[in-house]
PDB file of N, CA, C and O in Angstrom:
ATOM      1  N   MET A   1      84.089  41.329  12.512  1.00  0.00           N
ATOM      2  CA  MET A   1      83.332  42.880  12.463  1.00  0.00           C
ATOM      3  C   MET A   1      82.485  43.150  11.673  1.00  0.00           C
ATOM      4  O   MET A   1      82.898  43.199  10.514  1.00  0.00           O
ATOM      5  N   LYS A   2      81.391  43.362  11.824  1.00  0.00           N
ATOM      6  CA  LYS A   2      80.616  43.890  10.640  1.00  0.00           C
ATOM      7  C   LYS A   2      80.643  45.490  10.334  1.00  0.00           C
ATOM      8  O   LYS A   2      80.564  46.505  11.027  1.00  0.00           O
ATOM      9  N   LEU A   3      80.771  45.252   9.174  1.00  0.00           N
ATOM     10  CA  LEU A   3      80.966  47.179   8.432  1.00  0.00           C
ATOM     11  C   LEU A   3      79.607  47.818   8.066  1.00  0.00           C
ATOM     12  O   LEU A   3      78.908  47.154   7.300  1.00  0.00           O
ATOM     13  N   ARG A   4      79.223  48.762   8.407  1.00  0.00           N
ATOM     14  CA  ARG A   4      78.021  49.399   7.916  1.00  0.00           C
ATOM     15  C   ARG A   4      78.186  49.357   6.555  1.00  0.00           C
ATOM     16  O   ARG A   4      79.349  49.279   6.159  1.00  0.00           O
ATOM     17  N   THR A   5      77.281  49.390   5.721  1.00  0.00           N
ATOM     18  CA  THR A   5      77.396  49.824   4.408  1.00  0.00           C
ATOM     19  C   THR A   5      76.296  50.783   4.145  1.00  0.00           C
ATOM     20  O   THR A   5      75.421  51.108   4.949  1.00  0.00           O
ATOM     21  N   ARG A   6      76.473  51.283   2.680  1.00  0.00           N
ATOM     22  CA  ARG A   6      76.056  52.614   2.786  1.00  0.00           C
ATOM     23  C   ARG A   6      74.580  52.029   1.949  1.00  0.00           C
ATOM     24  O   ARG A   6      74.426  50.972   1.338  1.00  0.00           O
ATOM     25  N   THR A   7      73.570  53.195   2.199  1.00  0.00           N
ATOM     26  CA  THR A   7      72.386  53.004   1.628  1.00  0.00           C
ATOM     27  C   THR A   7      72.360  53.261   0.106  1.00  0.00           C
ATOM     28  O   THR A   7      73.286  53.819  -0.482  1.00  0.00           O
ATOM     29  N   ASP A   8      71.157  52.785  -0.532  1.00  0.00           N
ATOM     30  CA  ASP A   8      71.111  53.682  -2.144  1.00  0.00           C
ATOM     31  C   ASP A   8      71.375  55.221  -2.415  1.00  0.00           C
ATOM     32  O   ASP A   8      71.591  55.715  -3.522  1.00  0.00           O
ATOM     33  N   ASP A   9      71.311  55.985  -1.030  1.00  0.00           N
ATOM     34  CA  ASP A   9      71.340  57.581  -1.542  1.00  0.00           C
ATOM     35  C   ASP A   9      72.982  57.916  -0.855  1.00  0.00           C
ATOM     36  O   ASP A   9      73.586  58.982  -0.976  1.00  0.00           O
ATOM     37  N   GLY A  10      73.376  56.914  -0.261  1.00  0.00           N
ATOM     38  CA  GLY A  10      75.039  57.423  -0.060  1.00  0.00           C
ATOM     39  C   GLY A  10      74.996  57.605   1.184  1.00  0.00           C
ATOM     40  O   GLY A  10      75.919  58.336   1.543  1.00  0.00           O
ATOM     41  N   GLU A  11      74.216  57.209   2.163  1.00  0.00           N
ATOM     42  CA  GLU A  11      73.985  57.906   3.750  1.00  0.00           C
ATOM     43  C   GLU A  11      74.294  56.683   4.406  1.00  0.00           C
ATOM     44  O   GLU A  11      74.031  55.577   3.933  1.00  0.00           O
ATOM     45  N   PHE A  12      74.924  56.909   5.634  1.00  0.00           N
ATOM     46  CA  PHE A  12      74.976  56.254   6.578  1.00  0.00           C
ATOM     47  C   PHE A  12      74.272  56.494   7.718  1.00  0.00           C
ATOM     48  O   PHE A  12      74.817  56.410   8.819  1.00  0.00           O
ATOM     49  N   GLY A  13      72.841  56.855   7.554  1.00  0.00           N
ATOM     50  CA  GLY A  13      71.978  56.911   8.614  1.00  0.00           C
ATOM     51  C   GLY A  13      71.894  58.461   9.523  1.00  0.00           C
ATOM     52  O   GLY A  13      71.475  59.552   9.136  1.00  0.00           O
ATOM     53  N   LEU A  14      72.399  58.107  10.699  1.00  0.00           N
ATOM     54  CA  LEU A  14      72.525  59.307  11.560  1.00  0.00           C
ATOM     55  C   LEU A  14      74.038  59.922  11.293  1.00  0.00           C
ATOM     56  O   LEU A  14      74.254  61.134  11.318  1.00  0.00           O
ATOM     57  N   LEU A  15      74.861  59.121  11.085  1.00  0.00           N
ATOM     58  CA  LEU A  15      76.394  59.059  10.983  1.00  0.00           C
ATOM     59  C   LEU A  15      76.854  59.902   9.808  1.00  0.00           C
ATOM     60  O   LEU A  15      76.332  59.766   8.702  1.00  0.00           O
ATOM     61  N   VAL A  16      77.789  60.737  10.030  1.00  0.00           N
ATOM     62  CA  VAL A  16      78.587  61.383   9.226  1.00  0.00           C
ATOM     63  C   VAL A  16      79.918  61.017   8.881  1.00  0.00           C
ATOM     64  O   VAL A  16      80.543  60.624   9.866  1.00  0.00           O
ATOM     65  N   PRO A  17      80.647  61.011   7.688  1.00  0.00           N
ATOM     66  CA  PRO A  17      82.022  60.785   7.519  1.00  0.00           C
ATOM     67  C   PRO A  17      83.318  62.210   7.936  1.00  0.00           C
ATOM     68  O   PRO A  17      83.429  63.403   7.653  1.00  0.00           O
ATOM     69  N   ALA A  18      84.041  61.263   8.687  1.00  0.00           N
ATOM     70  CA  ALA A  18      85.349  62.132   9.247  1.00  0.00           C
ATOM     71  C   ALA A  18      86.473  61.916   8.648  1.00  0.00           C
ATOM     72  O   ALA A  18      87.507  62.582   8.702  1.00  0.00           O
ATOM     73  N   ALA A  19      86.244  60.962   8.073  1.00  0.00           N
ATOM     74  CA  ALA A  19      87.800  60.655   7.208  1.00  0.00           C
ATOM     75  C   ALA A  19      87.406  59.499   6.602  1.00  0.00           C
ATOM     76  O   ALA A  19      86.646  58.634   7.036  1.00  0.00           O
ATOM     77  N   THR A  20      88.263  59.583   5.065  1.00  0.00           N
ATOM     78  CA  THR A  20      88.264  58.250   4.299  1.00  0.00           C
ATOM     79  C   THR A  20      89.541  57.791   3.863  1.00  0.00           C
ATOM     80  O   THR A  20      90.466  58.530   3.523  1.00  0.00           O
ATOM     81  N   VAL A  21      89.557  56.642   3.883  1.00  0.00           N
ATOM     82  CA  VAL A  21      90.930  56.047   3.973  1.00  0.00           C
ATOM     83  C   VAL A  21      90.847  54.851   2.802  1.00  0.00           C
ATOM     84  O   VAL A  21      89.692  54.500   2.557  1.00  0.00           O
ATOM     85  N   TYR A  22      91.976  54.125   1.987  1.00  0.00           N
ATOM     86  CA  TYR A  22      91.642  53.108   1.438  1.00  0.00           C
ATOM     87  C   TYR A  22      92.082  51.591   1.517  1.00  0.00           C
ATOM     88  O   TYR A  22      92.258  50.645   0.749  1.00  0.00           O
ATOM     89  N   ASP A  23      92.176  51.927   3.112  1.00  0.00           N
ATOM     90  CA  ASP A  23      92.492  50.275   3.520  1.00  0.00           C
ATOM     91  C   ASP A  23      92.080  49.833   4.506  1.00  0.00           C
ATOM     92  O   ASP A  23      91.452  50.721   5.083  1.00  0.00           O
ATOM     93  N   MET A  24      92.072  48.778   5.143  1.00  0.00           N
ATOM     94  CA  MET A  24      91.571  48.377   6.612  1.00  0.00           C
ATOM     95  C   MET A  24      92.147  48.739   7.611  1.00  0.00           C
ATOM     96  O   MET A  24      91.526  49.156   8.588  1.00  0.00           O
ATOM     97  N   GLN A  25      93.611  48.644   7.563  1.00  0.00           N
ATOM     98  CA  GLN A  25      94.534  48.811   8.505  1.00  0.00           C
ATOM     99  C   GLN A  25      94.088  50.422   9.078  1.00  0.00           C
ATOM    100  O   GLN A  25      93.634  50.790  10.161  1.00  0.00           O
ATOM    101  N   SER A  26      94.386  51.050   8.026  1.00  0.00           N
ATOM    102  CA  SER A  26      94.412  52.884   8.203  1.00  0.00           C
ATOM    103  C   SER A  26      92.775  53.092   8.581  1.00  0.00           C
ATOM    104  O   SER A  26      92.496  54.220   8.987  1.00  0.00           O
ATOM    105  N   ALA A  27      91.651  52.106   8.489  1.00  0.00           N
ATOM    106  CA  ALA A  27      90.457  52.600   9.001  1.00  0.00           C
ATOM    107  C   ALA A  27      90.725  52.485  10.491  1.00  0.00           C
ATOM    108  O   ALA A  27      90.385  53.447  11.181  1.00  0.00           O
ATOM    109  N   ARG A  28      91.277  51.460  11.068  1.00  0.00           N
ATOM    110  CA  ARG A  28      91.352  50.722  12.001  1.00  0.00           C
ATOM    111  C   ARG A  28      92.102  51.815  13.127  1.00  0.00           C
ATOM    112  O   ARG A  28      91.685  52.158  14.234  1.00  0.00           O
ATOM    113  N   THR A  29      93.296  52.201  12.450  1.00  0.00           N
ATOM    114  CA  THR A  29      94.243  53.121  13.140  1.00  0.00           C
ATOM    115  C   THR A  29      93.346  54.618  13.455  1.00  0.00           C
ATOM    116  O   THR A  29      93.443  55.238  14.513  1.00  0.00           O
ATOM    117  N   VAL A  30      92.539  54.995  12.384  1.00  0.00           N
ATOM    118  CA  VAL A  30      91.820  56.278  12.772  1.00  0.00           C
ATOM    119  C   VAL A  30      91.019  56.249  13.739  1.00  0.00           C
ATOM    120  O   VAL A  30      90.969  56.968  14.736  1.00  0.00           O
ATOM    121  N   ARG A  31      90.084  54.988  13.270  1.00  0.00           N
ATOM    122  CA  ARG A  31      89.094  54.732  14.433  1.00  0.00           C
ATOM    123  C   ARG A  31      89.533  54.647  15.574  1.00  0.00           C
ATOM    124  O   ARG A  31      88.788  55.094  16.447  1.00  0.00           O
ATOM    125  N   GLN A  32      90.548  54.201  15.910  1.00  0.00           N
ATOM    126  CA  GLN A  32      91.260  53.910  17.280  1.00  0.00           C
ATOM    127  C   GLN A  32      91.486  55.274  17.993  1.00  0.00           C
ATOM    128  O   GLN A  32      91.228  55.596  19.153  1.00  0.00           O
ATOM    129  N   LEU A  33      92.065  56.018  16.928  1.00  0.00           N
ATOM    130  CA  LEU A  33      92.658  57.239  17.161  1.00  0.00           C
ATOM    131  C   LEU A  33      91.299  58.574  17.971  1.00  0.00           C
ATOM    132  O   LEU A  33      91.245  59.424  18.859  1.00  0.00           O
ATOM    133  N   LEU A  34      90.732  58.166  17.272  1.00  0.00           N
ATOM    134  CA  LEU A  34      89.549  58.721  17.353  1.00  0.00           C
ATOM    135  C   LEU A  34      88.954  58.337  19.054  1.00  0.00           C
ATOM    136  O   LEU A  34      88.854  59.174  19.950  1.00  0.00           O
ATOM    137  N   ARG A  35      88.700  57.236  19.142  1.00  0.00           N
ATOM    138  CA  ARG A  35      88.321  56.304  20.358  1.00  0.00           C
ATOM    139  C   ARG A  35      88.834  56.933  21.511  1.00  0.00           C
ATOM    140  O   ARG A  35      88.264  57.359  22.515  1.00  0.00           O
ATOM    141  N   ALA A  36      89.992  56.910  21.185  1.00  0.00           N
ATOM    142  CA  ALA A  36      90.980  57.155  22.482  1.00  0.00           C
ATOM    143  C   ALA A  36      90.989  58.320  22.745  1.00  0.00           C
ATOM    144  O   ALA A  36      91.533  58.601  23.813  1.00  0.00           O
ATOM    145  N   ALA A  37      90.369  59.558  21.859  1.00  0.00           N
ATOM    146  CA  ALA A  37      90.158  60.917  22.114  1.00  0.00           C
ATOM    147  C   ALA A  37      88.630  61.266  22.569  1.00  0.00           C
ATOM    148  O   ALA A  37      88.179  62.398  22.742  1.00  0.00           O
ATOM    149  N   GLY A  38      87.870  59.899  22.740  1.00  0.00           N
ATOM    150  CA  GLY A  38      86.735  60.332  23.643  1.00  0.00           C
ATOM    151  C   GLY A  38      85.616  60.240  22.341  1.00  0.00           C
ATOM    152  O   GLY A  38      84.441  60.338  22.695  1.00  0.00           O
ATOM    153  N   VAL A  39      85.804  60.103  21.218  1.00  0.00           N
ATOM    154  CA  VAL A  39      84.731  60.100  20.293  1.00  0.00           C
ATOM    155  C   VAL A  39      84.283  59.222  19.745  1.00  0.00           C
ATOM    156  O   VAL A  39      85.071  58.576  19.054  1.00  0.00           O
ATOM    157  N   ARG A  40      83.042  58.841  19.779  1.00  0.00           N
ATOM    158  CA  ARG A  40      82.135  57.847  19.146  1.00  0.00           C
ATOM    159  C   ARG A  40      82.796  57.395  17.608  1.00  0.00           C
ATOM    160  O   ARG A  40      82.832  58.262  16.735  1.00  0.00           O
ATOM    161  N   ALA A  41      83.184  56.362  17.389  1.00  0.00           N
ATOM    162  CA  ALA A  41      83.392  55.966  15.901  1.00  0.00           C
ATOM    163  C   ALA A  41      83.414  55.011  15.319  1.00  0.00           C
ATOM    164  O   ALA A  41      84.248  54.213  15.747  1.00  0.00           O
ATOM    165  N   THR A  42      82.686  54.592  14.239  1.00  0.00           N
ATOM    166  CA  THR A  42      82.687  53.593  13.614  1.00  0.00           C
ATOM    167  C   THR A  42      83.464  53.273  12.281  1.00  0.00           C
ATOM    168  O   THR A  42      84.045  54.266  11.843  1.00  0.00           O
ATOM    169  N   MET A  43      83.581  52.393  11.703  1.00  0.00           N
ATOM    170  CA  MET A  43      83.866  52.459  10.140  1.00  0.00           C
ATOM    171  C   MET A  43      82.431  51.953   9.063  1.00  0.00           C
ATOM    172  O   MET A  43      81.573  51.145   9.418  1.00  0.00           O
ATOM    173  N   GLY A  44      82.457  52.443   8.136  1.00  0.00           N
ATOM    174  CA  GLY A  44      81.785  52.087   6.825  1.00  0.00           C
ATOM    175  C   GLY A  44      82.351  51.975   5.696  1.00  0.00           C
ATOM    176  O   GLY A  44      83.150  52.868   5.412  1.00  0.00           O
ATOM    177  N   ARG A  45      82.143  50.927   4.752  1.00  0.00           N
ATOM    178  CA  ARG A  45      82.626  50.875   3.263  1.00  0.00           C
ATOM    179  C   ARG A  45      81.774  51.096   2.064  1.00  0.00           C
ATOM    180  O   ARG A  45      80.616  50.683   2.024  1.00  0.00           O
ATOM    181  N   THR A  46      82.253  51.648   1.232  1.00  0.00           N
ATOM    182  CA  THR A  46      82.085  51.869  -0.022  1.00  0.00           C
ATOM    183  C   THR A  46      82.656  51.111  -0.977  1.00  0.00           C
ATOM    184  O   THR A  46      83.654  50.446  -0.700  1.00  0.00           O
ATOM    185  N   ARG A  47      81.965  51.098  -2.568  1.00  0.00           N
ATOM    186  CA  ARG A  47      82.937  50.655  -3.609  1.00  0.00           C
ATOM    187  C   ARG A  47      83.004  51.914  -4.432  1.00  0.00           C
ATOM    188  O   ARG A  47      82.108  52.758  -4.470  1.00  0.00           O
ATOM    189  N   ILE A  48      84.017  51.961  -5.015  1.00  0.00           N
ATOM    190  CA  ILE A  48      84.387  52.847  -5.957  1.00  0.00           C
ATOM    191  C   ILE A  48      84.558  51.966  -7.241  1.00  0.00           C
ATOM    192  O   ILE A  48      85.369  51.042  -7.303  1.00  0.00           O
ATOM    193  N   HIS A  49      83.676  52.357  -8.316  1.00  0.00           N
ATOM    194  CA  HIS A  49      83.512  52.110  -9.779  1.00  0.00           C
ATOM    195  C   HIS A  49      84.587  53.005 -10.279  1.00  0.00           C
ATOM    196  O   HIS A  49      84.597  54.169  -9.877  1.00  0.00           O
ATOM    197  N   ARG A  50      85.678  52.505 -11.282  1.00  0.00           N
ATOM    198  CA  ARG A  50      86.549  52.977 -12.201  1.00  0.00           C
ATOM    199  C   ARG A  50      87.125  52.533 -13.137  1.00  0.00           C
ATOM    200  O   ARG A  50      88.191  51.990 -12.847  1.00  0.00           O
ATOM    201  N   TRP A  51      86.869  52.539 -14.122  1.00  0.00           N
ATOM    202  CA  TRP A  51      87.378  51.757 -15.385  1.00  0.00           C
ATOM    203  C   TRP A  51      87.359  50.261 -15.379  1.00  0.00           C
ATOM    204  O   TRP A  51      88.297  49.608 -15.836  1.00  0.00           O
ATOM    205  N   ARG A  52      86.314  49.734 -14.874  1.00  0.00           N
ATOM    206  CA  ARG A  52      86.024  48.491 -14.633  1.00  0.00           C
ATOM    207  C   ARG A  52      87.149  47.754 -13.354  1.00  0.00           C
ATOM    208  O   ARG A  52      87.696  46.651 -13.338  1.00  0.00           O
ATOM    209  N   ASN A  53      87.180  48.708 -12.526  1.00  0.00           N
ATOM    210  CA  ASN A  53      88.055  48.537 -11.525  1.00  0.00           C
ATOM    211  C   ASN A  53      87.581  48.551 -10.409  1.00  0.00           C
ATOM    212  O   ASN A  53      87.662  49.688  -9.942  1.00  0.00           O
ATOM    213  N   ILE A  54      87.001  47.664  -9.562  1.00  0.00           N
ATOM    214  CA  ILE A  54      86.157  48.164  -8.249  1.00  0.00           C
ATOM    215  C   ILE A  54      87.303  48.094  -6.653  1.00  0.00           C
ATOM    216  O   ILE A  54      88.048  47.314  -6.061  1.00  0.00           O
ATOM    217  N   LYS A  55      86.870  49.227  -6.583  1.00  0.00           N
ATOM    218  CA  LYS A  55      87.894  49.101  -5.293  1.00  0.00           C
ATOM    219  C   LYS A  55      86.912  49.782  -3.706  1.00  0.00           C
ATOM    220  O   LYS A  55      85.845  50.396  -3.704  1.00  0.00           O
ATOM    221  N   ASP A  56      87.594  49.458  -2.773  1.00  0.00           N
ATOM    222  CA  ASP A  56      86.992  49.206  -1.716  1.00  0.00           C
ATOM    223  C   ASP A  56      87.287  50.892  -0.929  1.00  0.00           C
ATOM    224  O   ASP A  56      88.414  51.367  -1.064  1.00  0.00           O
ATOM    225  N   ARG A  57      86.458  51.518  -0.317  1.00  0.00           N
ATOM    226  CA  ARG A  57      86.740  52.862   0.291  1.00  0.00           C
ATOM    227  C   ARG A  57      86.060  52.642   1.842  1.00  0.00           C
ATOM    228  O   ARG A  57      84.985  52.122   2.140  1.00  0.00           O
ATOM    229  N   PHE A  58      87.122  53.251   2.719  1.00  0.00           N
ATOM    230  CA  PHE A  58      86.857  52.942   4.000  1.00  0.00           C
ATOM    231  C   PHE A  58      86.404  54.161   4.708  1.00  0.00           C
ATOM    232  O   PHE A  58      87.344  54.822   5.149  1.00  0.00           O
ATOM    233  N   GLN A  59      85.191  54.656   4.945  1.00  0.00           N
ATOM    234  CA  GLN A  59      85.128  55.858   5.878  1.00  0.00           C
ATOM    235  C   GLN A  59      84.663  55.697   7.389  1.00  0.00           C
ATOM    236  O   GLN A  59      83.783  54.913   7.743  1.00  0.00           O
ATOM    237  N   ILE A  60      85.425  56.606   8.297  1.00  0.00           N
ATOM    238  CA  ILE A  60      85.173  56.591   9.482  1.00  0.00           C
ATOM    239  C   ILE A  60      83.937  57.416  10.106  1.00  0.00           C
ATOM    240  O   ILE A  60      83.912  58.616   9.832  1.00  0.00           O
ATOM    241  N   LEU A  61      83.191  57.039  10.695  1.00  0.00           N
ATOM    242  CA  LEU A  61      81.588  57.563  10.653  1.00  0.00           C
ATOM    243  C   LEU A  61      81.623  58.103  12.254  1.00  0.00           C
ATOM    244  O   LEU A  61      82.016  57.320  13.119  1.00  0.00           O
ATOM    245  N   VAL A  62      81.295  59.157  12.532  1.00  0.00           N
ATOM    246  CA  VAL A  62      81.084  59.834  13.834  1.00  0.00           C
ATOM    247  C   VAL A  62      79.492  60.414  13.597  1.00  0.00           C
ATOM    248  O   VAL A  62      78.942  60.435  12.495  1.00  0.00           O
ATOM    249  N   PHE A  63      78.775  60.956  15.082  1.00  0.00           N
ATOM    250  CA  PHE A  63      77.882  61.328  15.176  1.00  0.00           C
ATOM    251  C   PHE A  63      77.875  63.027  14.985  1.00  0.00           C
ATOM    252  O   PHE A  63      78.682  63.740  15.582  1.00  0.00           O
ATOM    253  N   PRO A  64      77.163  63.392  14.351  1.00  0.00           N
ATOM    254  CA  PRO A  64      77.153  64.751  13.978  1.00  0.00           C
ATOM    255  C   PRO A  64      77.617  65.890  15.173  1.00  0.00           C
ATOM    256  O   PRO A  64      78.482  66.753  15.026  1.00  0.00           O
ATOM    257  N   GLU A  65      76.739  65.627  16.479  1.00  0.00           N
ATOM    258  CA  GLU A  65      77.724  66.445  17.318  1.00  0.00           C
ATOM    259  C   GLU A  65      78.844  66.033  17.906  1.00  0.00           C
ATOM    260  O   GLU A  65      79.169  66.450  19.017  1.00  0.00           O
ATOM    261  N   ASP A  66      79.739  64.948  17.049  1.00  0.00           N
ATOM    262  CA  ASP A  66      81.001  64.918  17.516  1.00  0.00           C
ATOM    263  C   ASP A  66      82.061  65.261  16.188  1.00  0.00           C
ATOM    264  O   ASP A  66      83.281  65.165  16.321  1.00  0.00           O
ATOM    265  N   ALA A  67      81.545  65.588  15.160  1.00  0.00           N
ATOM    266  CA  ALA A  67      82.155  65.728  13.965  1.00  0.00           C
ATOM    267  C   ALA A  67      83.316  67.133  14.340  1.00  0.00           C
ATOM    268  O   ALA A  67      84.537  67.036  14.222  1.00  0.00           O
ATOM    269  N   VAL A  68      82.841  67.944  14.639  1.00  0.00           N
ATOM    270  CA  VAL A  68      84.067  68.998  15.119  1.00  0.00           C
ATOM    271  C   VAL A  68      84.924  68.552  15.847  1.00  0.00           C
ATOM    272  O   VAL A  68      86.040  68.960  15.524  1.00  0.00           O
ATOM    273  N   ARG A  69      84.916  67.817  16.788  1.00  0.00           N
ATOM    274  CA  ARG A  69      85.796  67.137  17.712  1.00  0.00           C
ATOM    275  C   ARG A  69      86.842  66.057  16.822  1.00  0.00           C
ATOM    276  O   ARG A  69      88.070  65.988  16.879  1.00  0.00           O
ATOM    277  N   ALA A  70      86.104  65.439  16.182  1.00  0.00           N
ATOM    278  CA  ALA A  70      86.614  64.620  15.144  1.00  0.00           C
ATOM    279  C   ALA A  70      87.886  65.011  14.531  1.00  0.00           C
ATOM    280  O   ALA A  70      88.938  64.371  14.553  1.00  0.00           O
ATOM    281  N   TYR A  71      87.586  66.489  13.811  1.00  0.00           N
ATOM    282  CA  TYR A  71      88.198  67.158  12.802  1.00  0.00           C
ATOM    283  C   TYR A  71      89.247  67.883  13.405  1.00  0.00           C
ATOM    284  O   TYR A  71      90.231  68.291  12.790  1.00  0.00           O
ATOM    285  N   ASP A  72      88.961  68.101  15.047  1.00  0.00           N
ATOM    286  CA  ASP A  72      90.202  68.589  15.381  1.00  0.00           C
ATOM    287  C   ASP A  72      91.427  67.628  15.855  1.00  0.00           C
ATOM    288  O   ASP A  72      92.632  67.865  15.944  1.00  0.00           O
ATOM    289  N   VAL A  73      90.766  66.605  16.093  1.00  0.00           N
ATOM    290  CA  VAL A  73      91.897  65.384  16.632  1.00  0.00           C
ATOM    291  C   VAL A  73      92.370  64.829  15.593  1.00  0.00           C
ATOM    292  O   VAL A  73      93.555  64.546  15.768  1.00  0.00           O
ATOM    293  N   LEU A  74      91.948  64.514  14.484  1.00  0.00           N
ATOM    294  CA  LEU A  74      92.513  64.177  13.203  1.00  0.00           C
ATOM    295  C   LEU A  74      93.567  65.391  12.672  1.00  0.00           C
ATOM    296  O   LEU A  74      94.689  65.009  12.341  1.00  0.00           O
ATOM    297  N   SER A  75      93.320  66.551  12.593  1.00  0.00           N
ATOM    298  CA  SER A  75      94.126  67.444  12.023  1.00  0.00           C
ATOM    299  C   SER A  75      95.322  67.450  13.150  1.00  0.00           C
ATOM    300  O   SER A  75      96.472  67.537  12.722  1.00  0.00           O
ATOM    301  N   ARG A  76      95.138  67.373  14.381  1.00  0.00           N
ATOM    302  CA  ARG A  76      96.329  67.395  15.326  1.00  0.00           C
ATOM    303  C   ARG A  76      97.370  66.375  14.921  1.00  0.00           C
ATOM    304  O   ARG A  76      98.579  66.608  14.944  1.00  0.00           O
ATOM    305  N   HIS A  77      96.813  65.204  14.541  1.00  0.00           N
ATOM    306  CA  HIS A  77      97.547  63.775  14.048  1.00  0.00           C
ATOM    307  C   HIS A  77      98.107  63.626  12.705  1.00  0.00           C
ATOM    308  O   HIS A  77      98.878  62.708  12.427  1.00  0.00           O
ATOM    309  N   THR A  78      97.710  64.565  11.824  1.00  0.00           N
ATOM    310  CA  THR A  78      98.251  64.768  10.303  1.00  0.00           C
ATOM    311  C   THR A  78      99.307  65.777  10.091  1.00  0.00           C
ATOM    312  O   THR A  78      99.428  66.766  10.814  1.00  0.00           O
ATOM    313  N   SER A  79     100.094  65.498   9.052  1.00  0.00           N
ATOM    314  CA  SER A  79     100.998  66.559   8.652  1.00  0.00           C
ATOM    315  C   SER A  79     100.768  67.035   7.171  1.00  0.00           C
ATOM    316  O   SER A  79     101.465  67.932   6.696  1.00  0.00           O
TER     317      SER A  79
END
């Protein structure tokens, strides 16, 4: 699977981030949860540069019109 990558201005085109996680398995789980609820979702990867340590950060991306519904779904499934 090819992940979307961030452009220079930090945007993913028309998509907006609904969640941010730090490992691929969590990103897949969140994406599957949203898709099961009927929310169109994909994943994007960005890199964090801290103290010479580069880490990946995964964002689950949705269309703006699905963002509120995605938030509701994720709110119900987190404690």
